[in-house]
N, C-alpha and C positions, 0 to 999 in steps of 0.2 A: 152759646155762649157769644158773651157780649163782646163787640168791636173794640180795641184801646182807644182809650183818647189819645190826639194827636195837636199839640200844638204848632200850627202853621205861621212861622215866623215871615216877617215880610220882607216880600224876595227883590234884591238888589237888582241895580242893573251896573254894568259894564259896558259904556260906551267908549269905543276907541275910532269909530269912526268916522271921525272927522269932519263931520257934514257941517258947514256953516251954519244952519237952521237951527234955533234953538227949539229942540222938541223936549226939552224936561217938565211941561204939564203935561202933554202928552203920554209922556213915556211914565209919571209918574198914578197918573190914570189907569195903563195898560197894567201895569205890576199890582195894586191897588186890585184891579178886576180878576188879573193871574190867581192872584193869593184868595181870593171871593170866593173865583168860581170854583178854585183847585180844592179848597176847604168844602164847599157845597158836594160837591161830584163824589169826593172820598168819605162822607157823611149817605148821602143817597143809595151811593153803591152797599154799603152798609160795610166798607172796609176799615173804618175809625169812625171816632166821634170827635171830628176835626171844629176847631174852633181858629181863625186866623189870629192872630195878636197884632193889637193896634199898633201903629206904624212906631211911636215914638215911647214905648214901653222899653223895645231889649235895647233902644238905640240909646237911650238915658241912661240904661242899667250899663249895659255892655258897649260903650263909645268905640274902643279898640276890635267890637268883634269879638273877643275871644270863644272858642270853642266849650271850654268849662265855664265861661260866665255867662253862653248863654242853654247849656243844657241846667243850668240852676235855676236862670225865669223857668221855660221850661216846665221845670219837678215843683217851682211855685208856685205853678197853674194849673197843676194837679194834671200833667200829659205824662205819659207812660214815654209818649212817642213825641217826636220833631221833627219837622220838614223845614231843611233848609235849600234852599234857589237863589242862583244868580244868572240872570240873562247876559250873553256879552251881543251885546249889537261891534260887527267888526262890518259892515258898510250897510247902506242901502236895503240891499239883498239878504245878506246874510247875518241870523241870529243862531245864537246856541243857547242851550237852555243847560246847567248843570243842577241837578236836582237829588238832594238824600234825603234820605229816610231813618233817622239814628235813633235808636234806643235808647231813653233817658239814662236810666239806671246805670246801662254800661258802659254810653259812648261810642258804641257798637253799633256799623253800619245797619241795617234792616234792607235798605236797596240803593242801589245808584243806579243814575241815567246821564247819559251826557246826549241832547238832544239836539237835531240842528230843526230849524224852518227859516221860509225863505220867505222876505218881505215883512217892512216895519209898518204892520197894519191891522186894525182892532181887527178883524177878517185872521188873520194869518196868527196874531197871537192866541185867537179865540182856538183855534185848531191846535195849535201847539199845546194849549191846555188841556186840550177834550184827549188828546195823545197820551199825554203824560198821565191824566187819570186812567186811562187805558196800562197804557206799562207799567202802571203800579199795581193795578185788580192782576194783572198776569204775574208779573213777577214778584210778588209776595211768596215769603217761604208760609207752609200750614199752621195754620195757628195750634198752638197745643192746648 
């Protein structure tokens, strides 16, 4: 059976850490890599035919982030599933990753994960991505 097509929406960051140093460039790079690597890993594992959507596409079409609009964008891309992710940085050491896989046709969750990881470093973000890919692999319901 052919794996479903998956649109990976650009992953967002919510930074409430209050750190004085501007890390927006590093975070933009980490968010982009997180999406790219997740799409590649899910495809490599045979779980989906994943494509990372360009950062400006969904933002331009759905500036408010409305769920119905984002589902429409994914459907227009030919996706059966859509991945939505948000990283919340609450401090230098504590980050949380909310992740959802949603069926585009129905808008129903296929899988939802809330993961914590420690450290705002490239290595910590890479470990979080690999762990998320494994969580998706292990948590997907059997396909019919």
